[in-house]
C-alpha angles and dihedrals in degrees: 000000000000123000110236118222120196109224092204089069120091121258087245092056093046093049091047091054095039111025092181088068088076090068093047092050093045089053089052092057104272092124095163092064090082090061105092092207092054092048091050094050115026091022091065093067102021119095125198092252092050091048091048090054092048093048094040092237114149113241088225090062090049092049091050092050092050092045090053088058094047100265131126119205116216124196 
């Protein structure tokens, strides 16, 4: 069964619920997510879609990476 992640939640909330998401996001190009200070500050208001737009990473690529690890992203 896939784990569903709500894309309306902040990156901070998602990483708190699912710590393994940090590794997936880092591998996708969100290097700053491993910095605890960044996660505590920007992560509290940043969502995955907003971060994808800022980093120019297609949401489709993000959804595929999460699906490969057993996650489903819900808008």
